[in-house]
C-alpha positions in Angstrom: 14.0 -7.2 -3.6 11.9 -9.6 -5.6 13.4 -8.1 -8.8 17.0 -7.1 -9.4 18.6 -4.1 -7.8 17.1 -1.9 -10.5 14.1 -3.8 -11.9 10.8 -4.9 -10.5 9.7 -8.5 -10.1 7.5 -10.9 -8.1 8.6 -13.4 -5.5 6.2 -16.0 -4.1 6.7 -17.8 -0.8 4.7 -20.9 -0.3 4.6 -20.8 3.5 4.4 -18.4 6.4 7.0 -15.7 6.5 8.6 -13.6 9.2 10.2 -10.6 7.6 12.7 -9.2 10.1 15.4 -8.2 7.6 15.3 -5.3 5.1 12.8 -5.5 2.3 13.8 -3.4 -0.7 10.8 -2.5 -3.0 11.5 -1.1 -6.4 8.8 1.0 -8.0 8.9 2.0 -11.7 6.0 4.2 -12.9 3.0 1.8 -12.8 4.7 -1.5 -11.6 6.4 -2.5 -8.4 8.2 -5.4 -6.7 5.7 -7.7 -5.1 6.3 -10.3 -2.4 3.4 -12.7 -2.3 3.1 -15.1 0.7 0.8 -18.1 0.8 0.2 -17.8 4.5 0.7 -15.5 7.4 3.3 -12.6 7.3 4.9 -11.0 10.3 6.7 -7.7 9.4 9.2 -6.1 11.8 12.3 -5.1 9.8 12.9 -1.9 7.8 11.5 -1.1 4.4 13.9 0.3 1.8 12.3 2.4 -0.9 15.3 3.4 -3.2 15.5 7.1 -4.2 15.5 5.9 -7.8 11.9 4.8 -7.5 9.5 6.5 -9.8 6.0 7.0 -8.4 3.0 7.9 -10.6 0.5 10.3 -9.1 -2.8 8.6 -8.5 -1.3 5.1 -8.7 -1.1 2.7 -5.7 1.4 -0.1 -5.4 0.9 -3.4 -3.5 4.4 -4.4 -2.4 3.5 -7.3 0.0 0.4 -9.6 -0.1 -0.6 -12.4 2.2 -2.8 -14.9 0.2 -4.5 -18.2 0.9 -6.3 -17.0 4.0 -3.1 -15.6 5.5 -2.9 -12.4 7.4 -0.4 -9.6 7.8 0.8 -8.4 11.3 3.3 -5.9 12.4 4.7 -2.9 10.5 8.0 -2.0 8.9 10.3 -0.5 11.6 10.9 2.7 9.7 7.4 3.3 8.2 4.5 3.7 10.6 0.9 3.4 9.2 0.2 6.4 6.9 3.8 7.5 6.8 4.5 9.7 3.8 6.4 8.4 0.8 7.1 11.6 -1.1 4.4 14.2 -1.6 1.9 11.9 -3.3 2.0 8.6 -1.5 1.9 7.0 1.9 2.4 3.5 3.4 -0.9 1.7 4.1 -1.2 -1.5 6.1 -4.3 -3.7 5.6 -5.1 -7.1 7.2 -3.5 -8.8 4.2 -1.2 -6.4 2.4 1.2 -3.4 2.5 0.4 -0.8 -0.1 2.2 2.4 -1.2 -1.1 4.2 -1.6 -1.8 7.3 -3.6 -2.9 10.4 -1.8 -6.4 11.2 -3.1 -6.6 14.1 -5.5 -8.2 17.1 -3.8 -11.0 17.2 -6.5 -11.8 13.5 -5.7 -12.1 14.2 -2.0 -14.2 17.3 -2.7 -16.4 15.3 -5.1 -17.0 12.5 -2.6 -17.7 15.0 0.2 -20.1 17.0 -2.0 -22.0 13.9 -3.0 -22.3 12.8 0.6 -23.6 16.2 1.6 -26.1 16.1 -1.3 -27.4 12.7 -0.3 -27.7 13.9 3.3 -29.8 16.9 2.1 -32.0 14.6 0.0 -32.6 12.3 3.0 -33.4 15.2 5.2 -35.9 16.7 2.7 -37.7 13.4 2.3 -38.1 12.9 6.0 -39.5 16.4 6.6 
């Protein structure tokens, strides 16, 4: 854990990193532990998300970030892509980061879908 056992913090690694051991990520409301790597990251070990973590609905948390043109490969052994983290979050892997992502609010999903359908209807009317 970049912070202490019960607090959040940031740890920066100035080189490539292979993370085969356990990474413990503390989350406290709107902040989280962050491991920043100035290079490539290979992840294969387990992710520990303590039960004391407090997740805020609608908030996403970046817990690992490859910077400086580096990339992320692999996944945590116990969290597949899109694995649930409680009822409101899931683990998301991008080419450069690992994020405990917020599940979109149903109203947001509905609003985006409705806007897309409205735009589709506008395009169809103009082409007719």
